[in-house]
N, C-alpha and C positions, 0 to 999 in steps of 0.2 A: 261441400257443395263446387258443383263446379259451373263458370259460366259458360254457356253457348254461345255462338255467334246468334245473331239478328237473321231474320229470315229475309235472302237476299231480297227480296220484291220492298224490303221495309229498309235499305240500305240504297237502292239504286232510284235514283230520280227518273220520273217517266219524263216524257219528250215536251207534254207542256209545261211541266214544272221546269226544265231547265229552260225553256222561251221565256216564263216569267222572271229568272234569275239571271238570265246573260247579261243585260243592261246591270243589276247589280254586281256581278263577277265584273265587268269590264272598267267597272267605277271604282273600284275599288280604294285606289288609293286620293283619290278625288274625294271619295265620302269621309275619309276618316279624316281629311284636314280639315274641309267642308264643319264637320265634328266638332274638331279643335278649336279651332274660330269659333265655333259659336259658344261652345261651353266656357270660352277667355266673357265674350261680352254677355252671355244672360245671367253668370257667375256674378261677374260686379253688378247690374242690374239686379239679382235678386239679395246679394247682401244689403243693395242701398233701399230696395222695400221691406228687406228685412227687419233693417236700423230706424226705419220713419216712425214717426207716433204712430198709436194705434189708431183707425181712423177707419170708414167705410173703403174710399178710395184707394188705402193703402192696402188691403186686403183683397180688393179685387185684381189690382196687380198684380201684386205677389203672386196671388192663386193663378192670374194668366201666364204671368212669369213662368210659374212651376210647370203649367201644362205645354206651355211653347217647348221648355226644356224636354222633358220627358217623349212628347210626340216626336221633333227632331231627331233626338239619341235614339228612338227608336226606329224610325224610318231610315236613317244614315247606319245604321249599324247593328239592327237586330232582326230583320229579316231571315236570316239562317243564323244558327244558334249552333256551339258545341255541345257534342253528347260523348261522356267518357263512362270507361266501367273502369271500376277499382276494385282490388281484391288486397285484405290483408288481414293484420288483427286487430279487433275493437280493443280499442280503450277501455269498457269496461270490462268484461273478461277473458281478454285474450283468444277469443274462438275467433275464427274465420269468418269476416265480414265482407257482403261484396256492396257497394253504393255504385248507384247511376246517378249522374249528374249531367242535366243539359241546361245551357243558360250561359250569360256575358263572360264571367271566369270572374268577376271580378271580386267575390268570395270565395271562390271557389280552391283556395291555400289553406285558409283558415280552415275553412269546413274539413278539407282532406285530413288536416295535422290533427283536429281534434276530432275526427271519428276512428284513426287507425292509429295504433300503436306500433313504432316502427316501419319499415320497409313494407313502403305501399307498392302494387303491381298495376301499372297501368292497362288493361286486358286489351281494351280497344278504344278508340278514337275514330270519330266521323262529326259529317255536319249534318242538320236536317234544317228543311225551310218549316217556318213557325206553324204553317197548318196540319204538322204531323206532330205536335205536341198531345195531342187528346190520343193518339193511339200508341203514342213512345210506352207509354204507361202499361198499356195492355202489352205488348211485347215483352218487356224485360219481366212480369208480373212474377215469374214462377220462377226466376235466376238471384233476385236481389233481395236485400234486406232494408235496404232504404233508396227511394227514388227523391231526388233533389232538384226545383227547379230553381233556373234564378230567370227572370223578364222580366220585361217592364212591365211597370203598373199599368199598362192599356191593354196588357193581357190580362189583366187577372180574370176577368170573363169568359175569357177563352179558354182556360185551365183550371179556375178556381172550382174544385168539390167539397163537397161536406167531409171527403174523408180524408182531402187537405190539410193541414196545419199551416197556417199562413204566419208570414212576418214581414216588416219592410226589410230591406239589404242593410241597413242603418238605423240609429235614432240618433235624434240629438237633445243633449240631456242640462235642460235651464234649471234655475233656481229661481222660482219665481217672487217677485218682490211687491211688497204694498205699501204706498205711504200711509197707510190705515196702523199697517204695525210700528211698535217701534224699536230698538235695535234691540232691547230685551228680548224679545219676541221672535228676533229674527236671530239670534243665538241659542235659542229653544228649539227651534226646528233642528239645529245641529246635535241635538242633546245626545245620539247616540258615540259622537267623539270627542265625549269628556275625560277620556283616557288620553288623547293627543292633544286636548287642552291642558292638562294636565303638565305633560312632556314638555311643553313649545313654553309654559310658563318657566317651570323649575330651569329651564336653559336660558332663560332670561333674554329671548329672542325681541330683537326690535327692527321696523322695517325705515328704509330711509330710500329716498331716491335716486336713480343714478341717473348719468349722462348718455342720453339714447345716441351719441355719437361716438363721444370717449370710451364710453365702457360695452359698447356693444361686441365688439372681438373678445372680450373676457369672457360678456356672458353666452356666446354661443358656442366659444371652444372650451372652455375650462366649465361649463355648468349644463348646456341644454343636450350637444352633443352626446357627455357621454352619459349622462343621465337617461337618456331617451333610448340607448343603447342596453344601458345596465337592466332599463327597467322592459323593456319590449326585447330585446336579444334581435333575432332574424329575422322581425316584423315590425322593426323600425321602422317609421318615418320620417325621416330628420328632412326638415325644411333646409334650402335653396338658401346659401349663407346671402345671397345679393338679394333674395326675394323678399327675406324675413330684413337684412336692413334697410331698405328701401321701405318694408311697411314701419320698421320701428320708429321711422320719422316721423310720422302720426301716430306714434304710440305711447305708452308710459312704460320703462322700465326702472324696477324697484329693487331691490337687494335684503334681502335679510340678514341680520347680521350678529354677531355674537357682540356681547357687554362691553369687550373690548374692541369694539367696530369691525371684526374680522367678516368681511361678507362671505357666507357659505349656503346662501342659494339665492335663489330671483327669477323675478316672472316680467313677462312682457302680457301688457293688458291695452285695450282700448275702449274708450267710452264713444259710440256714435249715436245721436237722438237717444230714445230709450231702452237701448240695450247696452249692457257693459260686458265683453269677449275677453276671456281670460284664454289669451291665443299661446303663450309658449310658456315654458317655466322651466327650469334647472337645479342641479344639485351641484356643490362643487365638486369638480375630479368623481362625479357620481356614485361618491361614496357615499353607502348604504345605512352604516352609521347615524349620520349628517339625518336622514331620512326617518330614521326612527328616534330621533331625538324630538320628531316634531316640526320639523322646517315647511318641508313640504304641508302638511295640516296649517299649519301657521300664513299662508300662501292664499289657502282657502279661506282660511279665517278673515283674513285683513281684505280680501279684491273682494269676498260676499258683502262684508259691513260696506265696504267703499261703494261698491256700485249702489245699496244703500241709500248710503248717503248723498250721493250726486243723481236720486230721483229715478234710477233705473227703472223700468218694468218687469227687466226677468237679467240674469247673469247667465252669459252664454258660455256653461261647459264643456261644449266640444262633442262630436260624435263619439258614437261607441257601437260596438256588435250589438245584436237585438237578441241578446239572450240574456234570462236573469242568472242561468249561471257562468257565465263570462265575469271576472275578475273586477275589469274594470267597470263595469258596472254596477257592479256589488259597493264599489268602493265609492263610488259619485253618488247612488241609492243613497249611501248612509248618510251622508252630507246633506241629505234634503233636496236633491237633484232628480228632477221629473224626466221620463224619458216624452220626447214629443217628434214628430215628422222629420227629417234632416229633408229639406226642400233643396238640397243639391245632389243626393242620390236619388236614381230613376228606377231603381228594379224594387220586387219583392223577391221573395223566399218561398217555397211553396214544399212541403215536407210530406212523402207519403211512405207506412209502415207496411209493404206488399204480407200476404200471409202472416201478419200477425207476427212478426218475425219479433224474436224476444231481445235480440240485440239493440234493434233499431228504435224500439220500445223503450226501453231503460235509458239511450241515450238521449231521444226526446224528453223523457220526464226529467234527466239530469240538467240539463242544458234550459228548457223550457225557451222556446221561441217567444217571445213577447209580439203578441196578436195585435193587439190595438193601442194607439197612440193619438194624443189630440194632432191637430191638422197644425201646421204653422204659421197658415194667417189667422188664425184667430189665437196666436198668444200674445 
């Protein structure tokens, strides 16, 4: 199937549209600076509200901050959206596959790499104002196998239709804790990890406290960086050293040791308010044999129990991609983590399969976008 160009009238903005978008174009660099500054401030405030004890005022403040962040990001960055047409071989059956993507590009690389096998051709790229989103799908209907829109949550009503599969652009994985449960009941919720328990007990691991100042460089260079690179490859998101160093001053650094005292893995965590955050972890030199021996599982086990002992209401396990078929999601779900709304992300994904395309339907059935999660301010 060949992709044809969009009709000319769809590519070219009308006079009144150019007039509306002119101030938007002229203030591009200013808008980006304001957006970055607001993100820093609002992220800090959302974090404080997220960590606060559960109360109606906390819920109201968090809800307000989340909506302020979403609307400000939308106004500053999303009045115009990028549109791409891609063509390549499907990861499902190797047949040629056509994708239309429109949106903020936050998840574009992840989605593209999981849809296509091998080289991908970008057939076309242009930008459209948000008010053309509804007609965009009609224009491309006969030429693509899958349509993906990545837009701000404030646009949900503009684009949502029954034929779309919807998902947030990421989810926060949390392990809910209760003072009504004892340690045995908490461990029982991790029952799918029995094989991991057997491995780390056989290895004889023990957990020891580290020195946040003296041991940070060793943890960062020898454990965190090689582990993240080895696990995530080109998708590795490695925290900035100095940012992590400042964060470590208010965090807890612990190491997993062999019976002879050799440090083979480590974690950086933080207990704030009623939330226990599992921030970063690492394995010595990224050695996967250490992972197989149960060292990372031992970190999860110890951190969840520590959160319970400290009286936290939930253990924050970080964000993952919003697909049941994603490996990281599956891993954390097996530990007993549940997906909730990520308050720091502003976008939603919409998937549409035109003409009952078989490759498009197969991909959605395998990856299974997560449609519904609980909101962050009710956690």
